[in-house]
mmCIF file of the N, C-alpha and C atoms, coordinates in Angstrom:
data_MODEL
# 
_entry.id   MODEL 
# 
loop_
_atom_site.group_PDB 
_atom_site.id 
_atom_site.type_symbol 
_atom_site.label_atom_id 
_atom_site.label_alt_id 
_atom_site.label_comp_id 
_atom_site.label_asym_id 
_atom_site.label_entity_id 
_atom_site.label_seq_id 
_atom_site.pdbx_PDB_ins_code 
_atom_site.Cartn_x 
_atom_site.Cartn_y 
_atom_site.Cartn_z 
_atom_site.occupancy 
_atom_site.B_iso_or_equiv 
_atom_site.pdbx_formal_charge 
_atom_site.auth_seq_id 
_atom_site.auth_comp_id 
_atom_site.auth_asym_id 
_atom_site.auth_atom_id 
_atom_site.pdbx_PDB_model_num 
ATOM 1   N N  . MET A 1 1  ? -7.222  -5.005  5.137  1.00 0.00 ? 1  MET A N  1 
ATOM 2   C CA . MET A 1 1  ? -6.020  -4.368  4.627  1.00 0.00 ? 1  MET A CA 1 
ATOM 3   C C  . MET A 1 1  ? -6.422  -3.321  3.598  1.00 0.00 ? 1  MET A C  1 
ATOM 4   N N  . ALA A 1 2  ? -5.899  -2.105  3.752  1.00 0.00 ? 2  ALA A N  1 
ATOM 5   C CA . ALA A 1 2  ? -6.228  -1.010  2.853  1.00 0.00 ? 2  ALA A CA 1 
ATOM 6   C C  . ALA A 1 2  ? -5.461  -1.130  1.544  1.00 0.00 ? 2  ALA A C  1 
ATOM 7   N N  . LYS A 1 3  ? -6.039  -0.558  0.501  1.00 0.00 ? 3  LYS A N  1 
ATOM 8   C CA . LYS A 1 3  ? -5.367  -0.462  -0.792 1.00 0.00 ? 3  LYS A CA 1 
ATOM 9   C C  . LYS A 1 3  ? -5.006  0.990   -1.043 1.00 0.00 ? 3  LYS A C  1 
ATOM 10  N N  . CYS A 1 4  ? -3.948  1.193   -1.804 1.00 0.00 ? 4  CYS A N  1 
ATOM 11  C CA . CYS A 1 4  ? -3.535  2.538   -2.177 1.00 0.00 ? 4  CYS A CA 1 
ATOM 12  C C  . CYS A 1 4  ? -4.589  3.128   -3.118 1.00 0.00 ? 4  CYS A C  1 
ATOM 13  N N  . ASP A 1 5  ? -5.065  4.342   -2.800 1.00 0.00 ? 5  ASP A N  1 
ATOM 14  C CA . ASP A 1 5  ? -6.071  4.985   -3.641 1.00 0.00 ? 5  ASP A CA 1 
ATOM 15  C C  . ASP A 1 5  ? -5.474  5.529   -4.931 1.00 0.00 ? 5  ASP A C  1 
ATOM 16  N N  . ILE A 1 6  ? -4.157  5.622   -5.028 1.00 0.00 ? 6  ILE A N  1 
ATOM 17  C CA . ILE A 1 6  ? -3.498  6.148   -6.224 1.00 0.00 ? 6  ILE A CA 1 
ATOM 18  C C  . ILE A 1 6  ? -3.204  5.028   -7.220 1.00 0.00 ? 6  ILE A C  1 
ATOM 19  N N  . CYS A 1 7  ? -2.471  3.988   -6.783 1.00 0.00 ? 7  CYS A N  1 
ATOM 20  C CA . CYS A 1 7  ? -2.027  2.945   -7.716 1.00 0.00 ? 7  CYS A CA 1 
ATOM 21  C C  . CYS A 1 7  ? -2.739  1.605   -7.507 1.00 0.00 ? 7  CYS A C  1 
ATOM 22  N N  . GLY A 1 8  ? -3.447  1.422   -6.390 1.00 0.00 ? 8  GLY A N  1 
ATOM 23  C CA . GLY A 1 8  ? -4.186  0.192   -6.166 1.00 0.00 ? 8  GLY A CA 1 
ATOM 24  C C  . GLY A 1 8  ? -3.399  -0.918  -5.493 1.00 0.00 ? 8  GLY A C  1 
ATOM 25  N N  . ARG A 1 9  ? -2.169  -0.634  -5.035 1.00 0.00 ? 9  ARG A N  1 
ATOM 26  C CA . ARG A 1 9  ? -1.381  -1.667  -4.356 1.00 0.00 ? 9  ARG A CA 1 
ATOM 27  C C  . ARG A 1 9  ? -2.045  -2.044  -3.047 1.00 0.00 ? 9  ARG A C  1 
ATOM 28  N N  . GLY A 1 10 ? -1.981  -3.335  -2.733 1.00 0.00 ? 10 GLY A N  1 
ATOM 29  C CA . GLY A 1 10 ? -2.529  -3.836  -1.482 1.00 0.00 ? 10 GLY A CA 1 
ATOM 30  C C  . GLY A 1 10 ? -1.806  -5.103  -1.093 1.00 0.00 ? 10 GLY A C  1 
ATOM 31  N N  . ALA A 1 11 ? -2.516  -5.998  -0.460 1.00 0.00 ? 11 ALA A N  1 
ATOM 32  C CA . ALA A 1 11 ? -1.920  -7.273  -0.076 1.00 0.00 ? 11 ALA A CA 1 
ATOM 33  C C  . ALA A 1 11 ? -1.811  -8.179  -1.300 1.00 0.00 ? 11 ALA A C  1 
ATOM 34  N N  . PHE A 1 12 ? -0.751  -8.991  -1.344 1.00 0.00 ? 12 PHE A N  1 
ATOM 35  C CA . PHE A 1 12 ? -0.674  -10.030 -2.370 1.00 0.00 ? 12 PHE A CA 1 
ATOM 36  C C  . PHE A 1 12 ? -0.243  -11.331 -1.722 1.00 0.00 ? 12 PHE A C  1 
ATOM 37  N N  . PHE A 1 13 ? -0.565  -12.426 -2.373 1.00 0.00 ? 13 PHE A N  1 
ATOM 38  C CA . PHE A 1 13 ? -0.516  -13.737 -1.757 1.00 0.00 ? 13 PHE A CA 1 
ATOM 39  C C  . PHE A 1 13 ? 0.448   -14.655 -2.485 1.00 0.00 ? 13 PHE A C  1 
ATOM 40  N N  . GLY A 1 14 ? 0.958   -15.628 -1.758 1.00 0.00 ? 14 GLY A N  1 
ATOM 41  C CA . GLY A 1 14 ? 1.849   -16.606 -2.343 1.00 0.00 ? 14 GLY A CA 1 
ATOM 42  C C  . GLY A 1 14 ? 2.062   -17.744 -1.370 1.00 0.00 ? 14 GLY A C  1 
ATOM 43  N N  . ASN A 1 15 ? 3.117   -18.507 -1.600 1.00 0.00 ? 15 ASN A N  1 
ATOM 44  C CA . ASN A 1 15 ? 3.436   -19.638 -0.741 1.00 0.00 ? 15 ASN A CA 1 
ATOM 45  C C  . ASN A 1 15 ? 4.731   -19.382 0.009  1.00 0.00 ? 15 ASN A C  1 
ATOM 46  N N  . GLN A 1 16 ? 4.736   -19.752 1.293  1.00 0.00 ? 16 GLN A N  1 
ATOM 47  C CA . GLN A 1 16 ? 5.964   -19.764 2.072  1.00 0.00 ? 16 GLN A CA 1 
ATOM 48  C C  . GLN A 1 16 ? 6.495   -21.184 1.999  1.00 0.00 ? 16 GLN A C  1 
ATOM 49  N N  . VAL A 1 17 ? 7.705   -21.337 1.487  1.00 0.00 ? 17 VAL A N  1 
ATOM 50  C CA . VAL A 1 17 ? 8.263   -22.669 1.257  1.00 0.00 ? 17 VAL A CA 1 
ATOM 51  C C  . VAL A 1 17 ? 9.363   -22.915 2.282  1.00 0.00 ? 17 VAL A C  1 
ATOM 52  N N  . SER A 1 18 ? 9.223   -23.985 3.060  1.00 0.00 ? 18 SER A N  1 
ATOM 53  C CA . SER A 1 18 ? 10.206  -24.304 4.088  1.00 0.00 ? 18 SER A CA 1 
ATOM 54  C C  . SER A 1 18 ? 11.410  -25.019 3.469  1.00 0.00 ? 18 SER A C  1 
ATOM 55  N N  . HIS A 1 19 ? 12.382  -25.294 4.299  1.00 0.00 ? 19 HIS A N  1 
ATOM 56  C CA . HIS A 1 19 ? 13.582  -25.986 3.833  1.00 0.00 ? 19 HIS A CA 1 
ATOM 57  C C  . HIS A 1 19 ? 13.242  -27.377 3.303  1.00 0.00 ? 19 HIS A C  1 
ATOM 58  N N  . SER A 1 20 ? 12.259  -28.036 3.924  1.00 0.00 ? 20 SER A N  1 
ATOM 59  C CA . SER A 1 20 ? 11.845  -29.361 3.456  1.00 0.00 ? 20 SER A CA 1 
ATOM 60  C C  . SER A 1 20 ? 10.827  -29.276 2.321  1.00 0.00 ? 20 SER A C  1 
ATOM 61  N N  . HIS A 1 21 ? 10.608  -28.076 1.831  1.00 0.00 ? 21 HIS A N  1 
ATOM 62  C CA . HIS A 1 21 ? 9.752   -27.795 0.679  1.00 0.00 ? 21 HIS A CA 1 
ATOM 63  C C  . HIS A 1 21 ? 8.269   -27.983 0.965  1.00 0.00 ? 21 HIS A C  1 
ATOM 64  N N  . ARG A 1 22 ? 7.879   -27.894 2.231  1.00 0.00 ? 22 ARG A N  1 
ATOM 65  C CA . ARG A 1 22 ? 6.453   -27.871 2.570  1.00 0.00 ? 22 ARG A CA 1 
ATOM 66  C C  . ARG A 1 22 ? 5.954   -26.449 2.334  1.00 0.00 ? 22 ARG A C  1 
ATOM 67  N N  . ARG A 1 23 ? 4.735   -26.330 1.829  1.00 0.00 ? 23 ARG A N  1 
ATOM 68  C CA . ARG A 1 23 ? 4.213   -25.012 1.462  1.00 0.00 ? 23 ARG A CA 1 
ATOM 69  C C  . ARG A 1 23 ? 3.058   -24.631 2.374  1.00 0.00 ? 23 ARG A C  1 
ATOM 70  N N  . SER A 1 24 ? 3.044   -23.362 2.771  1.00 0.00 ? 24 SER A N  1 
ATOM 71  C CA . SER A 1 24 ? 1.908   -22.809 3.512  1.00 0.00 ? 24 SER A CA 1 
ATOM 72  C C  . SER A 1 24 ? 1.616   -21.430 2.933  1.00 0.00 ? 24 SER A C  1 
ATOM 73  N N  . ASN A 1 25 ? 0.409   -20.959 3.168  1.00 0.00 ? 25 ASN A N  1 
ATOM 74  C CA . ASN A 1 25 ? -0.008  -19.679 2.595  1.00 0.00 ? 25 ASN A CA 1 
ATOM 75  C C  . ASN A 1 25 ? 0.691   -18.518 3.293  1.00 0.00 ? 25 ASN A C  1 
ATOM 76  N N  . LYS A 1 26 ? 1.005   -17.488 2.507  1.00 0.00 ? 26 LYS A N  1 
ATOM 77  C CA . LYS A 1 26 ? 1.673   -16.310 3.054  1.00 0.00 ? 26 LYS A CA 1 
ATOM 78  C C  . LYS A 1 26 ? 1.066   -15.064 2.427  1.00 0.00 ? 26 LYS A C  1 
ATOM 79  N N  . VAL A 1 27 ? 1.005   -13.984 3.206  1.00 0.00 ? 27 VAL A N  1 
ATOM 80  C CA . VAL A 1 27 ? 0.485   -12.710 2.741  1.00 0.00 ? 27 VAL A CA 1 
ATOM 81  C C  . VAL A 1 27 ? 1.566   -11.647 2.914  1.00 0.00 ? 27 VAL A C  1 
ATOM 82  N N  . TRP A 1 28 ? 1.793   -10.863 1.867  1.00 0.00 ? 28 TRP A N  1 
ATOM 83  C CA . TRP A 1 28 ? 2.681   -9.709  1.958  1.00 0.00 ? 28 TRP A CA 1 
ATOM 84  C C  . TRP A 1 28 ? 1.804   -8.479  1.926  1.00 0.00 ? 28 TRP A C  1 
ATOM 85  N N  . HIS A 1 29 ? 2.007   -7.570  2.896  1.00 0.00 ? 29 HIS A N  1 
ATOM 86  C CA . HIS A 1 29 ? 1.223   -6.345  2.966  1.00 0.00 ? 29 HIS A CA 1 
ATOM 87  C C  . HIS A 1 29 ? 2.055   -5.178  2.447  1.00 0.00 ? 29 HIS A C  1 
ATOM 88  N N  . ALA A 1 30 ? 1.451   -4.363  1.601  1.00 0.00 ? 30 ALA A N  1 
ATOM 89  C CA . ALA A 1 30 ? 2.110   -3.149  1.137  1.00 0.00 ? 30 ALA A CA 1 
ATOM 90  C C  . ALA A 1 30 ? 2.108   -2.135  2.271  1.00 0.00 ? 30 ALA A C  1 
ATOM 91  N N  . ASN A 1 31 ? 3.079   -1.233  2.270  1.00 0.00 ? 31 ASN A N  1 
ATOM 92  C CA . ASN A 1 31 ? 3.178   -0.204  3.301  1.00 0.00 ? 31 ASN A CA 1 
ATOM 93  C C  . ASN A 1 31 ? 2.220   0.923   2.935  1.00 0.00 ? 31 ASN A C  1 
ATOM 94  N N  . VAL A 1 32 ? 0.951   0.771   3.350  1.00 0.00 ? 32 VAL A N  1 
ATOM 95  C CA . VAL A 1 32 ? -0.096  1.732   3.025  1.00 0.00 ? 32 VAL A CA 1 
ATOM 96  C C  . VAL A 1 32 ? -0.399  2.555   4.267  1.00 0.00 ? 32 VAL A C  1 
ATOM 97  N N  . GLN A 1 33 ? -0.365  3.881   4.116  1.00 0.00 ? 33 GLN A N  1 
ATOM 98  C CA . GLN A 1 33 ? -0.605  4.776   5.237  1.00 0.00 ? 33 GLN A CA 1 
ATOM 99  C C  . GLN A 1 33 ? -1.716  5.747   4.891  1.00 0.00 ? 33 GLN A C  1 
ATOM 100 N N  . ARG A 1 34 ? -2.391  6.236   5.916  1.00 0.00 ? 34 ARG A N  1 
ATOM 101 C CA . ARG A 1 34 ? -3.487  7.184   5.727  1.00 0.00 ? 34 ARG A CA 1 
ATOM 102 C C  . ARG A 1 34 ? -2.927  8.582   5.984  1.00 0.00 ? 34 ARG A C  1 
ATOM 103 N N  . ILE A 1 35 ? -2.839  9.397   4.919  1.00 0.00 ? 35 ILE A N  1 
ATOM 104 C CA . ILE A 1 35 ? -2.252  10.730  5.052  1.00 0.00 ? 35 ILE A CA 1 
ATOM 105 C C  . ILE A 1 35 ? -3.209  11.771  4.486  1.00 0.00 ? 35 ILE A C  1 
ATOM 106 N N  . ALA A 1 36 ? -3.014  13.011  4.931  1.00 0.00 ? 36 ALA A N  1 
ATOM 107 C CA . ALA A 1 36 ? -3.788  14.136  4.414  1.00 0.00 ? 36 ALA A CA 1 
ATOM 108 C C  . ALA A 1 36 ? -3.127  14.615  3.125  1.00 0.00 ? 36 ALA A C  1 
ATOM 109 N N  . VAL A 1 37 ? -3.944  14.755  2.074  1.00 0.00 ? 37 VAL A N  1 
ATOM 110 C CA . VAL A 1 37 ? -3.450  15.102  0.742  1.00 0.00 ? 37 VAL A CA 1 
ATOM 111 C C  . VAL A 1 37 ? -4.181  16.339  0.252  1.00 0.00 ? 37 VAL A C  1 
ATOM 112 N N  . LYS A 1 38 ? -3.463  17.229  -0.442 1.00 0.00 ? 38 LYS A N  1 
ATOM 113 C CA . LYS A 1 38 ? -4.084  18.411  -1.029 1.00 0.00 ? 38 LYS A CA 1 
ATOM 114 C C  . LYS A 1 38 ? -4.951  18.005  -2.214 1.00 0.00 ? 38 LYS A C  1 
ATOM 115 N N  . THR A 1 39 ? -6.177  18.515  -2.242 1.00 0.00 ? 39 THR A N  1 
ATOM 116 C CA . THR A 1 39 ? -7.082  18.287  -3.370 1.00 0.00 ? 39 THR A CA 1 
ATOM 117 C C  . THR A 1 39 ? -7.620  19.634  -3.826 1.00 0.00 ? 39 THR A C  1 
ATOM 118 N N  . ALA A 1 40 ? -8.459  19.629  -4.850 1.00 0.00 ? 40 ALA A N  1 
ATOM 119 C CA . ALA A 1 40 ? -9.004  20.875  -5.382 1.00 0.00 ? 40 ALA A CA 1 
ATOM 120 C C  . ALA A 1 40 ? -9.894  21.572  -4.353 1.00 0.00 ? 40 ALA A C  1 
ATOM 121 N N  . GLY A 1 41 ? -10.629 20.805  -3.570 1.00 0.00 ? 41 GLY A N  1 
ATOM 122 C CA . GLY A 1 41 ? -11.540 21.390  -2.589 1.00 0.00 ? 41 GLY A CA 1 
ATOM 123 C C  . GLY A 1 41 ? -10.936 21.520  -1.203 1.00 0.00 ? 41 GLY A C  1 
ATOM 124 N N  . GLY A 1 42 ? -9.635  21.489  -1.062 1.00 0.00 ? 42 GLY A N  1 
ATOM 125 C CA . GLY A 1 42 ? -8.998  21.587  0.248  1.00 0.00 ? 42 GLY A CA 1 
ATOM 126 C C  . GLY A 1 42 ? -8.080  20.405  0.473  1.00 0.00 ? 42 GLY A C  1 
ATOM 127 N N  . SER A 1 43 ? -8.288  19.711  1.601  1.00 0.00 ? 43 SER A N  1 
ATOM 128 C CA . SER A 1 43 ? -7.477  18.521  1.874  1.00 0.00 ? 43 SER A CA 1 
ATOM 129 C C  . SER A 1 43 ? -8.378  17.421  2.396  1.00 0.00 ? 43 SER A C  1 
ATOM 130 N N  . LYS A 1 44 ? -7.979  16.177  2.120  1.00 0.00 ? 44 LYS A N  1 
ATOM 131 C CA . LYS A 1 44 ? -8.717  15.043  2.663  1.00 0.00 ? 44 LYS A CA 1 
ATOM 132 C C  . LYS A 1 44 ? -7.744  13.908  2.917  1.00 0.00 ? 44 LYS A C  1 
ATOM 133 N N  . LYS A 1 45 ? -8.152  12.972  3.770  1.00 0.00 ? 45 LYS A N  1 
ATOM 134 C CA . LYS A 1 45 ? -7.295  11.848  4.118  1.00 0.00 ? 45 LYS A CA 1 
ATOM 135 C C  . LYS A 1 45 ? -7.605  10.674  3.207  1.00 0.00 ? 45 LYS A C  1 
ATOM 136 N N  . ILE A 1 46 ? -6.551  10.122  2.590  1.00 0.00 ? 46 ILE A N  1 
ATOM 137 C CA . ILE A 1 46 ? -6.700  8.952   1.733  1.00 0.00 ? 46 ILE A CA 1 
ATOM 138 C C  . ILE A 1 46 ? -5.598  7.957   2.073  1.00 0.00 ? 46 ILE A C  1 
ATOM 139 N N  . HIS A 1 47 ? -5.781  6.712   1.615  1.00 0.00 ? 47 HIS A N  1 
ATOM 140 C CA . HIS A 1 47 ? -4.771  5.673   1.788  1.00 0.00 ? 47 HIS A CA 1 
ATOM 141 C C  . HIS A 1 47 ? -3.776  5.771   0.637  1.00 0.00 ? 47 HIS A C  1 
ATOM 142 N N  . VAL A 1 48 ? -2.483  5.897   0.980  1.00 0.00 ? 48 VAL A N  1 
ATOM 143 C CA . VAL A 1 48 ? -1.433  6.042   -0.030 1.00 0.00 ? 48 VAL A CA 1 
ATOM 144 C C  . VAL A 1 48 ? -0.276  5.136   0.355  1.00 0.00 ? 48 VAL A C  1 
ATOM 145 N N  . CYS A 1 49 ? 0.267   4.398   -0.615 1.00 0.00 ? 49 CYS A N  1 
ATOM 146 C CA . CYS A 1 49 ? 1.441   3.574   -0.335 1.00 0.00 ? 49 CYS A CA 1 
ATOM 147 C C  . CYS A 1 49 ? 2.683   4.459   -0.332 1.00 0.00 ? 49 CYS A C  1 
ATOM 148 N N  . THR A 1 50 ? 3.724   3.999   0.323  1.00 0.00 ? 50 THR A N  1 
ATOM 149 C CA . THR A 1 50 ? 4.931   4.805   0.465  1.00 0.00 ? 50 THR A CA 1 
ATOM 150 C C  . THR A 1 50 ? 5.650   4.983   -0.873 1.00 0.00 ? 50 THR A C  1 
ATOM 151 N N  . ARG A 1 51 ? 5.460   4.095   -1.805 1.00 0.00 ? 51 ARG A N  1 
ATOM 152 C CA . ARG A 1 51 ? 6.069   4.241   -3.127 1.00 0.00 ? 51 ARG A CA 1 
ATOM 153 C C  . ARG A 1 51 ? 5.471   5.442   -3.864 1.00 0.00 ? 51 ARG A C  1 
ATOM 154 N N  . CYS A 1 52 ? 4.158   5.645   -3.734 1.00 0.00 ? 52 CYS A N  1 
ATOM 155 C CA . CYS A 1 52 ? 3.524   6.812   -4.357 1.00 0.00 ? 52 CYS A CA 1 
ATOM 156 C C  . CYS A 1 52 ? 3.930   8.103   -3.644 1.00 0.00 ? 52 CYS A C  1 
ATOM 157 N N  . MET A 1 53 ? 4.118   8.036   -2.320 1.00 0.00 ? 53 MET A N  1 
ATOM 158 C CA . MET A 1 53 ? 4.574   9.218   -1.588 1.00 0.00 ? 53 MET A CA 1 
ATOM 159 C C  . MET A 1 53 ? 5.982   9.604   -2.024 1.00 0.00 ? 53 MET A C  1 
ATOM 160 N N  . ARG A 1 54 ? 6.876   8.607   -2.158 1.00 0.00 ? 54 ARG A N  1 
ATOM 161 C CA . ARG A 1 54 ? 8.264   8.852   -2.532 1.00 0.00 ? 54 ARG A CA 1 
ATOM 162 C C  . ARG A 1 54 ? 8.385   9.403   -3.940 1.00 0.00 ? 54 ARG A C  1 
ATOM 163 N N  . SER A 1 55 ? 7.563   8.901   -4.853 1.00 0.00 ? 55 SER A N  1 
ATOM 164 C CA . SER A 1 55 ? 7.683   9.289   -6.252 1.00 0.00 ? 55 SER A CA 1 
ATOM 165 C C  . SER A 1 55 ? 7.041   10.633  -6.535 1.00 0.00 ? 55 SER A C  1 
ATOM 166 N N  . GLY A 1 56 ? 6.343   11.225  -5.562 1.00 0.00 ? 56 GLY A N  1 
ATOM 167 C CA . GLY A 1 56 ? 5.756   12.539  -5.733 1.00 0.00 ? 56 GLY A CA 1 
ATOM 168 C C  . GLY A 1 56 ? 4.416   12.536  -6.443 1.00 0.00 ? 56 GLY A C  1 
ATOM 169 N N  . LYS A 1 57 ? 3.702   11.412  -6.431 1.00 0.00 ? 57 LYS A N  1 
ATOM 170 C CA . LYS A 1 57 ? 2.395   11.348  -7.083 1.00 0.00 ? 57 LYS A CA 1 
ATOM 171 C C  . LYS A 1 57 ? 1.332   12.085  -6.286 1.00 0.00 ? 57 LYS A C  1 
ATOM 172 N N  . VAL A 1 58 ? 1.574   12.299  -4.988 1.00 0.00 ? 58 VAL A N  1 
ATOM 173 C CA . VAL A 1 58 ? 0.645   13.040  -4.141 1.00 0.00 ? 58 VAL A CA 1 
ATOM 174 C C  . VAL A 1 58 ? 1.409   14.148  -3.428 1.00 0.00 ? 58 VAL A C  1 
ATOM 175 N N  . GLU A 1 59 ? 0.662   15.191  -3.044 1.00 0.00 ? 59 GLU A N  1 
ATOM 176 C CA . GLU A 1 59 ? 1.270   16.292  -2.302 1.00 0.00 ? 59 GLU A CA 1 
ATOM 177 C C  . GLU A 1 59 ? 0.588   16.350  -0.942 1.00 0.00 ? 59 GLU A C  1 
ATOM 178 N N  . ARG A 1 60 ? 1.394   16.281  0.107  1.00 0.00 ? 60 ARG A N  1 
ATOM 179 C CA . ARG A 1 60 ? 0.841   16.312  1.461  1.00 0.00 ? 60 ARG A CA 1 
ATOM 180 C C  . ARG A 1 60 ? 0.242   17.681  1.762  1.00 0.00 ? 60 ARG A C  1 
ATOM 181 N N  . ALA A 1 61 ? -0.814  17.642  2.577  1.00 0.00 ? 61 ALA A N  1 
ATOM 182 C CA . ALA A 1 61 ? -1.479  18.883  2.983  1.00 0.00 ? 61 ALA A CA 1 
ATOM 183 C C  . ALA A 1 61 ? -0.843  19.447  4.228  1.00 0.00 ? 61 ALA A C  1 
# 
C-alpha cells in the first residue's frame, strides 16, 4: 500500500467488531493515487492522497 508523499497518509489498522462483539483485524486504505505533479525541474509522478489534491497542496502537470 502506497503512502502519500505530501502528508504521509497510508493504511491504518483497527478492529472490526461484530454484533456479538467478536473482534477481527481490519485495514482501512487511504485513497492514494499516482499523479503527475509540477516540480521545479519539470514534472514527475508521485503518490498523492485525494485530500491533498482537493486542498490544493499539489499542482497537476
